[in-house]
C-alpha positions as CSV (number, residue, x, y, z in Angstrom):
1,M,-0.2,0.4,-0.2
2,N,1.3,3.2,-0.6
3,E,1.8,6.4,1.4
4,T,-0.9,8.1,0.3
5,L,-3.7,5.4,0.9
6,Q,-2.2,4.4,4.1
7,L,-2.3,8.5,5.1
8,M,-6.6,8.4,4.1
9,Q,-6.8,5.1,5.9
10,Q,-5.1,6.8,9.1
11,H,-7.5,9.5,9.4
12,R,-8.3,11.0,13.0
13,S,-9.2,14.4,14.4
14,V,-7.0,16.4,15.9
15,R,-8.3,18.7,18.4
16,S,-5.0,20.3,20.2
17,Y,-2.8,22.1,18.1
18,Q,0.9,23.3,18.7
19,D,0.8,27.6,19.0
20,K,2.8,27.6,15.6
21,P,2.2,28.7,11.9
22,I,1.6,26.8,8.5
23,A,4.7,27.6,6.1
24,A,3.0,29.5,3.4
25,E,4.0,27.4,0.8
26,T,2.3,24.6,2.6
27,L,-0.5,26.0,3.2
28,D,-1.1,26.7,-0.2
29,A,-0.3,23.5,-1.6
30,V,-3.4,22.3,0.7
31,L,-5.6,25.1,-0.7
32,D,-4.5,24.2,-4.1
33,A,-5.5,20.7,-3.5
34,A,-8.8,21.7,-3.6
35,W,-9.3,24.1,-5.9
36,K,-7.8,21.7,-8.5
37,G,-10.7,19.2,-7.6
38,P,-13.1,18.2,-9.5
39,T,-17.0,20.0,-9.8
40,S,-19.9,19.1,-11.4
41,I,-19.8,20.7,-15.3
42,N,-16.7,22.5,-14.3
43,G,-18.9,25.0,-12.6
44,Q,-16.7,25.8,-9.7
45,Q,-19.3,26.5,-7.1
46,V,-16.9,26.1,-4.6
47,S,-14.8,28.6,-3.2
48,L,-12.5,28.9,0.2
49,V,-12.4,31.6,2.5
50,V,-8.7,31.5,4.9
51,V,-9.0,32.6,8.7
52,R,-5.6,32.9,10.1
53,D,-6.9,35.9,12.3
54,A,-6.6,34.9,16.1
55,E,-9.8,37.3,16.6
56,R,-11.9,35.8,13.4
57,R,-11.0,32.0,14.8
58,Q,-11.6,32.7,18.3
59,R,-15.4,34.2,17.2
60,I,-15.9,31.1,14.8
61,A,-15.4,28.7,17.6
62,E,-17.7,30.8,19.7
63,I,-20.5,30.5,16.4
64,A,-19.8,26.8,16.5
65,G,-21.2,26.0,20.1
66,G,-17.3,26.3,21.8
67,Q,-14.5,24.2,19.8
68,P,-11.6,25.9,21.0
69,W,-9.3,23.9,19.0
70,I,-10.9,26.7,16.6
71,A,-9.4,29.3,18.2
72,Q,-5.7,27.0,18.9
73,A,-5.0,26.3,15.0
74,P,-3.9,29.2,13.8
75,V,-5.6,28.5,10.6
76,F,-9.1,27.7,9.2
77,V,-10.8,27.0,6.1
78,A,-14.7,27.6,5.8
79,V,-16.0,25.7,2.9
80,V,-18.8,27.6,1.1
81,I,-21.8,27.1,-1.8
82,D,-21.1,29.8,-3.9
83,F,-24.0,30.3,-7.1
84,H,-22.5,34.5,-6.8
85,K,-19.7,33.2,-9.0
86,T,-21.6,31.3,-11.4
87,R,-24.9,33.7,-11.3
88,L,-22.2,36.2,-12.0
89,G,-20.5,34.1,-15.6
90,V,-23.8,33.4,-16.7
91,E,-25.1,36.7,-16.5
92,M,-21.8,36.9,-18.7
93,A,-23.3,34.4,-21.4
94,G,-26.5,36.0,-21.8
95,A,-29.0,33.8,-19.3
96,E,-30.6,34.0,-15.6
97,Q,-29.2,31.4,-13.7
98,V,-32.3,29.6,-11.8
99,I,-30.4,26.3,-10.2
100,H,-29.9,28.3,-7.4
101,N,-33.9,27.9,-6.5
102,S,-33.8,24.1,-6.6
103,V,-32.3,21.2,-4.0
104,E,-30.2,20.2,-6.5
105,A,-28.6,23.3,-5.9
106,F,-27.8,22.3,-2.5
107,A,-27.1,19.3,-4.0
108,V,-24.2,19.0,-6.3
109,G,-22.7,22.4,-4.0
110,A,-22.7,19.8,-1.3
111,V,-21.0,17.0,-3.3
112,D,-18.3,19.8,-5.3
113,A,-17.4,20.6,-1.0
114,G,-16.8,17.8,0.0
115,I,-14.5,17.1,-2.7
116,A,-12.9,20.0,-1.7
117,L,-12.6,19.4,1.7
118,G,-11.4,16.0,1.2
119,N,-8.5,17.0,-0.4
120,M,-7.5,19.2,1.8
121,M,-8.0,16.6,4.6
122,T,-5.5,14.2,2.5
123,A,-2.8,17.2,1.4
124,A,-2.7,17.9,4.8
125,H,-1.9,15.4,6.5
126,A,0.4,14.4,3.4
127,A,2.3,17.4,4.5
128,G,1.9,16.1,8.2
129,L,-0.7,18.6,9.5
130,G,-3.3,17.5,11.8
131,V,-6.9,18.6,10.4
132,V,-10.5,18.2,11.9
133,P,-13.4,19.1,10.4
134,I,-16.1,21.7,11.4
135,G,-19.8,21.1,10.6
136,G,-20.5,23.4,13.5
137,I,-20.6,26.9,11.8
138,R,-24.0,25.4,10.8
139,R,-25.0,26.2,13.7
140,D,-25.7,29.6,13.8
141,P,-24.6,30.4,9.6
142,Q,-25.9,33.9,9.4
143,A,-23.0,34.6,12.1
144,M,-21.0,33.2,9.8
145,I,-22.4,34.8,6.7
146,E,-22.0,38.3,8.8
147,L,-18.3,37.3,9.8
148,L,-17.0,36.5,6.2
149,Q,-18.9,39.6,4.6
150,L,-20.6,36.3,2.0
151,P,-22.3,38.0,-0.9
152,E,-26.3,36.7,-2.0
153,L,-26.5,32.8,-3.2
154,T,-23.3,31.6,-0.9
155,F,-23.8,29.5,1.7
156,P,-21.2,28.7,4.7
157,L,-21.5,24.4,4.5
158,V,-18.7,23.1,6.6
159,G,-15.2,24.2,7.8
160,L,-11.8,22.5,8.7
161,V,-9.1,23.1,10.8
162,L,-5.4,22.6,10.1
163,G,-2.4,23.0,12.2
164,H,0.6,21.6,13.4
165,T,-0.9,18.8,15.8
166,D,0.1,19.3,19.5
167,Q,-1.8,16.1,21.2
168,D,-3.0,13.0,18.3
169,G,-6.5,11.9,18.2
170,E,-7.5,8.4,17.9
171,Q,-8.9,7.1,15.0
172,K,-12.0,5.6,15.6
173,P,-13.4,2.7,14.7
174,R,-15.8,1.8,11.6
175,L,-19.3,0.4,11.4
176,P,-18.0,-2.8,10.0
177,R,-17.3,-2.5,6.2
178,A,-19.8,-4.7,4.6
179,S,-23.0,-2.4,6.1
180,F,-20.6,0.2,4.0
181,V,-19.8,-0.8,1.0
182,H,-22.2,-3.3,-1.0
183,T,-22.4,-5.3,-4.1
184,E,-24.8,-4.6,-6.7
185,H,-27.2,-3.9,-4.7
186,Y,-28.1,-2.6,-1.5
187,Q,-27.4,-5.7,1.2
188,A,-30.1,-4.5,4.1
189,E,-30.1,-8.1,6.0
190,G,-27.7,-8.6,8.0
191,L,-27.5,-4.2,8.8
192,A,-29.0,-4.2,12.3
193,D,-26.9,-7.5,13.6
194,H,-23.8,-5.6,11.6
195,I,-25.4,-2.5,13.8
196,A,-25.2,-4.3,17.2
197,D,-21.9,-5.1,16.6
198,Y,-20.5,-2.4,16.0
199,D,-22.5,-1.1,19.4
200,R,-20.1,-3.2,21.1
201,I,-17.2,-2.2,19.2
202,L,-17.3,1.2,19.7
203,Q,-18.2,1.1,23.5
204,R,-14.7,-1.0,23.8
205,H,-13.0,1.3,22.0
206,W,-14.3,4.6,24.7
207,Q,-13.4,1.9,27.0
208,D,-9.7,0.7,26.1
209,I,-8.9,4.8,25.7
210,G,-10.8,5.7,29.2
211,R,-13.4,7.4,27.8
212,G,-16.9,7.2,30.2
213,D,-18.4,10.3,28.1
214,G,-18.1,7.7,25.4
215,E,-21.9,7.0,23.8
216,A,-22.4,3.8,22.0
217,W,-23.0,4.6,17.9
218,T,-27.0,3.9,18.2
219,S,-27.8,6.7,20.8
220,N,-24.8,8.9,20.0
221,T,-27.0,9.2,16.5
222,A,-29.8,8.7,18.1
223,R,-29.5,12.1,20.0
224,Y,-28.8,14.2,17.0
225,Y,-31.0,12.3,14.1
226,R,-34.4,12.6,16.3
227,Q,-34.4,16.1,15.5
228,V,-33.1,19.0,13.5
229,Y,-30.1,19.6,15.1
230,F,-29.1,22.9,12.8
231,P,-32.2,24.3,12.5
232,Q,-31.5,27.7,11.4
233,V,-30.1,26.4,7.9
234,A,-33.0,26.2,5.8
235,P,-33.6,29.8,7.0
236,A,-30.2,31.2,6.4
237,A,-30.3,29.5,3.4
238,R,-33.3,31.5,1.9
239,R,-32.0,34.6,3.2
240,Q,-29.1,34.1,1.2
241,G,-31.2,34.1,-2.0
242,F,-32.0,29.7,-2.0
243,G,-35.3,28.7,-2.8
244,F,-36.3,24.4,-2.3
245,E,-39.3,24.8,-5.5
246,Q,-38.2,22.3,-7.6
């Protein structure tokens, strides 16, 4: 197995960072990995906002629900769905953009943002940096929009913390591979057994690393998914000009 594949299979979220800047050429290489990634129809409907300012990072940590590693690490990158940029291009071609009034816009934007996020994470690992993706910026998206001065038809979907690792995180075990990789068609049989097995595996993992607060996968997932846990996403997206009519 080559080094890149090893890095991708050894991901762990880092929540403890050194007080050490990232070299400019290293950061540029990480950002360029996202920039050069593929996007649907070459629409390039993603932009990055790189935040180095300590006060802004502290504010993002608060917006995300109190995540101190955002303020601790030297760089935070917001991954933004950007149909402001595409609308300008469409208008320059003499047409009117309508895609932003559909669920498809958010779907394609999220896919392309995810590709950018994944490319940055792999590049950062290859450069010896620690990372942790942050979905918590959607807890108060309007505050992020205002902080980053995002124009209409953009939306802050996810962020990435980047820095030199102080204390490394633990790699969590995953659901059994058979629950993830399906051959030819979705194989629902046995899924409940896989989930029950994983609950036991994850509980042992928490015990092994001394995490008395660690939950089973089922109860942790239920705690979030029994509700819309970031209810401000849709209202903020509508204020930004996105519609969900189609």
